[in-house]
N, C-alpha and C positions, 0 to 999 in steps of 0.2 A: 612809326614803330609801334609794335603791338605790346600790350601789357601781358604780364603773366597772369594766368588764372589762379584764383584762390581755391584751395582745396577745402571742400566742406568736411567738417568733422562728423563722422557717422556715430550716432549714439549706439550704445550697447543694447542689443536685442535680447530681452529676457523672455524665455519661453515659459508659458504658464502650464503647469502640469494639470492634466485632467483628473478629476476626482476618481477614485477607484470604483470599479463596477462590481468586482468580486472580492470577497474577503475569505480568510481562513475560518472554517467553522470551529467553534470551541468544543464541540461535542465529538465530531469525527475527525477533526484536524485535516480536512481536505479543503482545497481552494474553490469551493462551490457555493458559498453563502452570498445571497443577493439581498439588497435592502431597497424597497420601493416605498413611495409615499402616496397616501390617499388623503383627500380632504376630510375634515372632521366636522361634526355638527357644532361643536363648541368653538367660539371665536378664540384665536390665539393658539390653537393646537392643531396638530395633524396626526394621522395614523401611520405608523411605520410598519410595513409588512416585511417580516424577516423570514426568508426561506433558504433551506439548504437542499441542493439537488441530490445529494448522495445519502444522507441519513434521514431526511424527511422532517427536519426541524421546521416548525411553522409557528410564528408568533405574530401577534398584532399588538403593538405598543402605542399608547397615546403619549405623544411628546410635544414640547413647545414648537412653534413654527420656526424658530431660529436654529433648530437642530439640523445638522447635516447627516449624511450616511455614516461618517466616521464617528460622530457622537453616539448614534444609535448602536453602532457596533460595540463601542465601549460599554454601553449599558447591558447589552446581551452577554458579553464576556463576563462582566461583574455578576450578573444573575446566575450564570452557569457555575462560576467558581464559588459563589456563596451557597449554592445548593438549592436556590429557588427553582431552578429548572434542572431536572435530573436527566441523565443520558437515556435511561430506559423509557421515560415519558416522551422524550423528543424523538426517539426512534420507533415509537409505536410498539414497544415490547419486543422488538427484534433482538435486542441485546440479550435478554433473558433466554430467548429461544435458542440462540447460538450457543450459550453456555451449557444448556441442557443437552444439546446434541453432542457437544464435545465430551461431556462426562459419560453419556450412555454409549457413544460410539468409540470409546477409547480402544476397545479390543476389536481388531478387524477380523472378519471370518477367514479361516485358513483357506488358501487357494488350492483347489484340487488339481493334481497333475494327471494328465492323461497321456498314455503312450500312443504314439502315432507315427 
């Protein structure tokens, strides 16, 4: 006679989430902020390169080696909300130019009607 086979208990498979590649920009509020890392000359630190594809925000921050992209994103958000980085500086002055156009161009020229 044959024996019954034992069933193996399968363990629970936990899926590991990948770290985020894109973040929400604290200046323009679009989902286009990327954070990359470069090596630094100083031991124990690295350079975080923060770029926004839509508003042109570009920062180089020296951070400890243990920092991940999420930690650097928190620093950038804190700096923007505290006023260390202003929106007009980050956008290269585009914000001021847009406001001037809106004020000057408030009145649209009258459209000429032609008979035809």
